[in-house]
C-alpha positions in Angstrom: 31.9 31.7 45.5 29.1 33.9 44.0 30.4 36.6 41.7 29.2 39.3 44.0 31.6 38.2 46.7 34.6 39.4 44.8 35.9 42.8 45.9 35.3 45.4 43.3 38.9 46.4 43.0 40.1 42.8 42.3 40.5 41.4 38.8 39.6 37.8 37.9 42.5 35.7 37.0 42.2 32.8 34.5 42.4 29.2 35.4 43.7 26.9 32.6 44.3 23.2 32.1 47.8 22.1 31.2 48.4 18.7 29.7 51.6 16.7 29.6 52.9 13.3 28.5 55.3 12.1 31.2 58.6 10.3 30.6 56.9 7.0 31.4 54.2 7.6 28.8 51.4 8.4 31.3 49.1 11.3 30.7 48.9 14.1 33.2 46.6 17.2 33.5 47.1 20.0 36.0 44.9 23.0 36.8 47.0 26.1 36.7 46.6 29.8 37.3 47.5 31.9 34.3 50.1 34.0 36.1 50.5 36.5 33.3 47.0 37.8 34.1 47.7 38.5 37.7 48.2 42.1 38.8 51.4 43.1 40.6 51.0 44.5 44.1 47.4 43.4 44.0 47.5 39.6 43.5 51.1 39.4 44.7 54.0 41.5 46.0 57.2 39.4 45.6 58.0 36.6 43.2 61.7 35.9 43.5 62.8 32.4 44.6 66.2 30.7 44.4 67.2 27.7 42.3 70.0 25.3 42.8 73.1 26.5 41.0 74.8 24.2 38.5 78.1 24.8 40.4 76.4 23.6 43.6 75.3 20.4 41.9 78.9 19.8 40.9 80.3 20.6 44.3 77.8 18.2 46.0 78.8 15.5 43.4 82.5 16.1 44.0 82.0 15.9 47.8 80.1 12.6 47.4 83.0 11.2 45.4 85.5 12.3 48.0 83.6 11.0 51.0 82.1 7.9 49.4 78.5 9.2 49.8 75.5 7.7 48.1 73.3 9.9 46.0 69.5 9.8 46.0 66.7 11.9 44.6 63.4 12.7 46.4 60.4 14.4 44.8 57.7 16.5 46.5 54.2 15.5 45.3 52.4 18.6 44.0 55.0 20.7 45.8 53.4 24.1 45.4 50.2 23.0 46.9 52.1 22.1 50.1 53.2 25.7 50.5 51.2 28.4 52.3 50.1 31.9 51.1 50.6 34.8 53.4 47.7 35.7 55.8 45.1 37.6 53.7 46.7 36.8 50.4 44.1 35.4 48.0 43.6 35.3 44.3 40.2 35.3 42.6 39.8 33.2 39.5 37.2 32.5 36.9 35.9 28.9 36.7 38.1 26.5 34.8 36.9 25.1 31.5 34.6 22.1 31.9 33.5 23.0 35.5 29.8 22.3 34.8 30.5 19.0 33.1 32.9 17.8 35.8 31.0 18.9 38.9 27.5 18.9 37.6 26.9 22.3 39.2 25.8 25.4 37.5 28.3 28.1 36.7 25.8 30.8 37.6 25.5 31.7 41.3 22.5 32.6 43.4 23.1 36.3 42.6 22.8 35.6 38.9 26.4 36.3 38.3 29.0 33.8 37.0 30.5 31.9 40.0 34.2 32.4 40.8 37.0 30.5 42.6 38.9 31.9 45.6 42.4 30.4 45.7 43.8 30.1 49.2 46.8 27.9 48.5 49.7 28.3 46.1 48.8 26.8 42.7 51.1 26.1 39.8 51.3 29.1 37.5 50.8 31.7 40.3 53.5 34.3 40.1 54.3 33.9 43.8 53.8 30.1 44.1 57.5 29.3 43.9 58.4 31.8 46.6 55.7 30.7 48.9 56.8 27.1 48.5 60.4 28.0 49.4 59.3 30.1 52.3 57.6 27.0 53.7 60.3 24.4 53.0 63.5 26.3 53.9 62.5 27.2 57.5 61.5 23.6 58.0 65.0 22.5 56.8 66.6 24.8 59.3 64.4 23.5 62.1 65.8 20.0 61.4 69.3 21.2 62.4 70.6 21.9 58.9 73.0 24.8 58.1 72.1 26.8 55.0 75.0 27.6 52.7 75.9 31.3 52.6 76.9 31.0 48.9 73.7 29.1 47.6 70.6 29.3 49.7 69.4 26.0 48.1 72.2 24.0 49.7 71.9 22.6 53.2 74.3 20.5 55.1 74.5 18.7 58.5 77.4 17.0 60.2 78.3 14.8 63.1 81.8 15.5 64.4 84.1 12.6 65.3 86.6 12.5 68.1 89.3 14.3 66.2 87.0 17.1 65.2 86.7 16.0 61.6 83.2 15.1 60.3 82.3 11.5 61.2 79.1 11.7 59.1 77.9 14.3 56.6 74.6 14.9 54.9 74.3 17.3 51.9 71.0 18.3 50.4 70.5 20.4 47.3 67.0 21.8 46.6 65.9 22.4 43.0 62.2 23.6 43.3 60.5 20.3 44.2 63.4 17.9 43.9 66.0 17.0 46.6 69.5 15.9 45.6 70.7 14.1 48.7 74.3 12.9 49.3 74.4 10.7 52.4 76.4 8.0 54.2 74.7 4.7 53.5 73.2 3.4 56.7 74.0 6.7 58.5 72.0 8.1 61.3 71.6 11.6 59.8 69.9 10.3 56.6 67.5 8.0 58.4 66.5 10.8 60.8 66.0 13.2 58.0 63.9 10.9 55.8 61.7 10.0 58.7 61.0 13.7 59.4 60.6 14.4 55.7 58.0 11.8 55.2 56.2 12.8 58.4 55.9 16.4 57.3 55.6 16.4 53.5 54.1 14.2 50.7 57.2 12.9 49.0 58.3 10.2 46.6 61.6 8.3 46.7 62.9 8.2 43.2 65.8 6.0 44.0 69.4 6.6 43.1 69.9 9.8 41.1 69.8 9.2 37.4 69.5 12.8 36.2 68.8 16.3 37.4 68.5 19.6 35.5 69.1 17.7 32.2 72.4 16.4 33.6 72.9 12.6 33.7 74.5 11.5 36.9 76.1 8.1 37.5 77.7 6.7 40.6 80.0 3.8 41.0 82.5 2.6 43.6 85.1 5.2 43.0 83.6 7.9 40.8 80.7 10.3 40.3 80.2 11.2 36.6 78.1 14.1 35.2 77.4 14.3 31.5 74.7 15.5 29.0 74.7 12.8 26.3 70.9 12.8 25.9 70.7 16.6 25.9 73.4 16.8 23.1 71.5 14.2 21.0 68.4 16.2 21.4 70.2 19.3 20.2 71.5 17.4 17.2 68.0 16.2 16.3 66.7 19.8 16.5 69.4 21.4 14.4 70.6 18.8 11.9 68.5 16.8 9.4 70.8 13.8 10.2 73.7 13.4 12.6 76.9 15.2 11.4 79.6 13.0 9.8 83.1 12.8 11.2 85.2 15.7 9.8 88.4 17.6 10.5 86.5 20.7 11.6 84.8 19.0 14.5 88.1 18.0 16.2 88.0 21.4 18.0 84.9 23.5 18.9 86.3 26.6 17.1 89.4 28.0 15.4 91.4 31.2 15.7 89.1 33.1 13.3 86.1 33.1 15.6 86.9 36.4 17.5 87.3 38.2 14.1 84.0 36.7 12.8 82.2 38.1 15.9 83.9 41.5 15.4 82.8 41.6 11.8 79.2 40.6 12.7 79.0 43.4 15.3 80.3 45.9 12.8 77.9 44.8 10.0 75.0 47.2 9.6 72.9 44.9 7.3 69.5 43.9 8.6 69.1 40.3 9.9 65.8 38.6 9.4 63.8 37.7 12.5 63.9 34.0 11.5 67.7 34.0 11.2 68.1 35.7 14.6 65.7 33.3 16.3 67.4 30.2 14.8 70.8 31.5 15.9 69.6 32.4 19.4 68.0 29.0 19.8 71.1 27.2 18.9 73.6 29.3 20.9 71.2 29.3 23.9 71.1 25.5 23.8 74.9 25.4 23.6 75.2 27.8 26.5 73.2 25.4 28.8 75.7 22.6 28.0 78.7 24.8 28.5 77.6 26.0 31.9 76.7 22.6 33.2 79.2 19.9 32.1 81.3 21.2 29.2 83.9 23.8 30.1 85.7 22.9 26.9 83.3 24.9 24.8 83.0 27.9 27.2 85.4 30.1 25.2 83.6 29.4 21.9 80.1 29.8 23.3 81.1 33.0 25.1 82.2 34.6 21.9 79.1 33.4 20.0 76.9 34.9 22.7 78.3 38.4 21.9 76.5 38.5 18.6 73.1 37.3 19.7 71.3 40.2 18.0 73.5 40.4 14.9 74.2 36.8 13.7 75.7 36.2 10.3 75.7 33.0 8.2 79.4 32.5 9.1 78.6 32.7 12.8 75.7 30.3 12.5 78.0 27.9 10.8 80.5 28.4 13.6 77.8 27.5 16.2 77.0 24.4 14.2 80.6 23.5 14.4 80.5 23.6 18.2 77.5 21.3 18.1 79.3 18.9 15.8 82.2 18.9 18.3 79.7 18.1 21.1 78.2 15.3 19.1 81.6 13.8 18.4 82.5 14.0 22.2 78.9 13.4 23.5 80.0 10.8 26.1 82.6 13.1 27.7 81.6 14.7 31.0 83.0 15.5 34.5 84.3 12.6 36.5 84.9 13.3 40.2 87.2 10.8 41.9 87.9 9.8 45.5 91.1 11.9 45.9 91.0 14.2 48.9 92.9 17.4 48.3 92.6 21.2 48.0 90.6 23.1 45.4 92.9 24.3 42.6 92.2 27.4 40.6 93.6 28.7 37.3 93.1 31.9 35.4 94.2 33.2 32.0 93.4 35.9 29.5 93.2 36.4 25.8 94.6 39.9 25.3 92.9 42.0 22.6 93.4 45.6 21.5 89.8 46.3 22.7 88.1 44.2 25.4 90.1 41.1 26.3 88.6 37.8 27.4 89.1 36.3 30.9 89.0 32.6 31.6 89.1 30.7 34.8 88.5 27.2 36.1 88.5 25.6 39.6 89.0 21.9 40.0 88.4 19.5 42.9 88.8 15.8 42.9 90.1 15.6 39.4 87.4 17.6 37.6 86.1 21.1 37.2 83.5 22.5 39.6 83.4 26.1 38.4 84.6 27.9 35.2 83.9 30.9 33.1 85.0 32.7 29.9 83.7 36.2 29.5 84.6 39.6 28.1 86.5 41.9 30.5 84.7 45.0 31.7 87.4 47.5 30.8 90.1 47.7 28.2 93.6 46.3 29.1 96.5 48.3 27.7 98.9 45.2 27.8 98.8 41.5 28.2 100.0 42.0 31.8 96.9 44.1 32.6 94.6 41.5 31.0 96.2 38.8 33.1 95.8 40.8 36.3 92.1 41.4 35.5 91.7 37.7 34.9 
């Protein structure tokens, strides 16, 4: 468009090129909107969109193990571009770098002003792009006869009932932005119908059997579905150690009984921490937190305590965080293994009573492995171990 066609009250948003080296070594460039330059309530109104929960990924995996379902991953090609903006919703952008060289056209319009771009489809980087994509995909999933989970809006399921009322065939789909995590009966009618409709509506790629999702490695054999984060742990070790840690007595467990006191001492310490020390500690503990919430419930207690001193780390706490990483490195091949063993979900809770705020812990298991867990500080002070247990 010519620059004079832009409404006077609208601000020009920047277009930028983003470059990436993909996992297969190929080079990729993508033209993106610099969303941080958009104006709220002018360029967009709402931005929230859901993402598949880690617990949902585990539940789908456990269900696949129980019912003998195959696991497959589908990817939407340029997913955001397949979404739709609301009627009248447009964004005005300055021309991207290299416009004249690429198109051979002048960057100056007939009115003598710099030309602009009018964006009429969701583009990567736009603040509302993810929401607009989901508002296009989710209604389509419902139109295909899926039921949307009331606990996680990114999980959809569909069943064919048998003569006895139990499911004869089940199809589970987890949506993580532009990836579909599909658990299906091999050779089943539901899967074939779904994929036929999917390819007829959207541009998608079949990425084959699931290998990884959200940094979690997924493997499927005849009797088990296994989730682990070996590659992620090795990457953490490379970032925080000069060389892999040697085997030692202290990495037999992620922490010892002195950790709660170390955290209490750090919070009571009034000495100033340098910005570099705080950043290094937060980077390490944040990385550990991602592992503890995905596949490693065994470090949840230690990481939960380390997170309490994010703004006030001490050298002792940083060393304690490195100890957790050493433990992960020693046990890097351990993960969650779901087996074909139909049965109920089992839940357990416990508490670590303290004179101030106690700690609650819980875990739910299904098919021989954990599907949900947590370790966090209680919201109020328990006056006895009994009260702490009741809160947990």
